[in-house]
C-alpha positions as CSV (number, residue, x, y, z in Angstrom):
1,X,-21.2,11.5,-9.2
2,X,-20.8,8.4,-7.0
3,X,-20.9,9.0,-3.3
4,X,-20.1,6.7,-0.3
5,X,-22.1,7.4,2.9
6,X,-20.4,6.0,6.0
7,X,-22.8,6.3,9.0
8,X,-23.5,3.8,11.8
9,X,-26.9,5.2,12.6
10,X,-29.3,3.6,10.1
11,X,-31.9,6.5,10.3
12,X,-29.3,9.2,9.6
13,X,-27.7,7.1,6.8
14,X,-31.2,6.6,5.3
15,X,-31.8,10.4,5.5
16,X,-28.6,11.3,3.8
17,X,-29.0,8.6,1.1
18,X,-32.5,9.7,0.3
19,X,-31.5,13.3,-0.1
20,X,-28.6,12.4,-2.4
21,X,-30.6,9.9,-4.5
22,X,-33.3,12.6,-5.0
23,X,-30.6,14.7,-6.5
24,X,-29.7,11.9,-8.9
25,X,-26.4,10.9,-7.2
26,X,-25.4,7.2,-7.2
27,X,-25.0,6.3,-3.5
28,X,-23.2,3.5,-1.8
29,X,-23.6,2.8,2.0
30,X,-21.4,1.5,4.8
31,X,-22.1,1.3,8.5
32,X,-18.5,1.8,9.6
33,X,-15.0,2.5,8.4
34,X,-14.0,-1.1,7.9
35,X,-16.9,-1.7,5.5
36,X,-16.3,1.7,3.8
37,X,-12.7,0.7,3.0
38,X,-13.8,-2.7,1.7
39,X,-16.3,-0.9,-0.6
40,X,-13.8,1.5,-1.9
41,X,-11.6,-1.4,-3.0
42,X,-14.5,-2.7,-5.0
43,X,-16.0,0.5,-6.4
44,X,-13.2,2.5,-8.1
45,X,-15.6,5.2,-9.3
46,X,-16.4,6.8,-5.9
47,X,-15.5,10.5,-5.9
48,X,-16.9,11.7,-2.6
49,X,-17.2,10.2,0.9
50,X,-19.5,11.5,3.6
51,X,-18.4,10.0,6.9
52,X,-19.6,10.2,10.5
53,X,-16.7,10.5,12.9
54,X,-17.9,8.5,15.9
55,X,-18.7,4.9,14.9
56,X,-17.9,1.5,16.3
57,X,-15.1,-0.8,14.9
58,X,-13.4,1.9,12.8
59,X,-14.2,5.5,13.5
60,X,-14.3,8.3,10.9
61,X,-11.0,10.0,11.9
62,X,-9.1,6.7,11.2
63,X,-11.1,6.2,8.0
64,X,-10.3,9.7,6.7
65,X,-6.6,9.1,7.3
66,X,-6.7,5.8,5.4
67,X,-8.8,7.2,2.5
68,X,-6.4,10.2,2.1
69,X,-3.5,7.8,2.0
70,X,-4.9,5.2,-0.4
71,X,-7.5,7.3,-2.4
72,X,-6.2,10.9,-2.4
73,X,-8.6,12.0,-5.2
74,X,-11.7,11.3,-3.1
75,X,-13.3,14.4,-1.6
76,X,-14.4,14.0,2.0
77,X,-17.2,15.5,4.0
78,X,-17.0,14.8,7.8
79,X,-20.2,14.9,9.8
80,X,-20.6,14.6,13.6
81,X,-23.0,15.1,16.4
82,X,-20.1,15.0,18.7
83,X,-20.9,12.5,21.5
84,X,-19.9,13.8,25.0
85,X,-17.2,16.2,23.9
86,X,-19.3,18.2,21.4
87,X,-19.0,18.0,17.6
88,X,-16.7,21.0,17.1
89,X,-13.6,19.2,18.5
90,X,-14.1,16.2,16.2
91,X,-14.9,18.4,13.2
92,X,-11.8,20.5,13.7
93,X,-9.6,17.4,13.9
94,X,-11.3,15.9,10.8
95,X,-10.6,19.2,8.9
96,X,-6.9,19.1,10.0
97,X,-6.6,15.5,8.8
98,X,-7.9,16.3,5.3
99,X,-11.7,16.5,5.3
100,X,-12.6,19.0,2.6
101,X,-15.6,20.2,4.5
102,X,-17.5,19.5,7.7
103,X,-21.2,19.5,8.8
104,X,-22.4,19.5,12.4
105,X,-25.5,17.3,13.0
106,X,-28.3,17.9,12.8
107,X,-28.0,19.5,9.3
108,X,-30.7,20.2,6.7
109,X,-31.0,18.7,3.3
110,X,-30.1,22.1,1.8
111,X,-26.9,22.3,3.8
112,X,-26.0,18.7,2.7
113,X,-26.6,19.4,-1.0
114,X,-24.8,22.8,-0.8
115,X,-21.7,21.0,0.7
116,X,-21.8,18.3,-2.0
117,X,-22.2,20.8,-4.8
118,X,-19.4,23.0,-3.5
119,X,-17.0,20.1,-3.8
């Protein structure tokens, strides 16, 4: 399975990618929604996107809406630490807009792999 990880925090992105690569997934990386959408145009074989919700330039909620519109077959896992409001509000919104599952940061490698395998 080919997975796109969209996360502006380089350390978190590296953590997620390392876990996924260890499980033999092919992983693509983007640091914001703009770059994620550009990558999706190039890589037609991505079947899962894991996206943070609070990012500069193009946040995760906007990215989810666009991915659902242009790439409806891609499964989406939304992740968030929440910023000032708390992650629950953003994760509920992401779920309502089409994310297939959500994870609240910080999450364990086991939680991430379980979420990926469930999709």
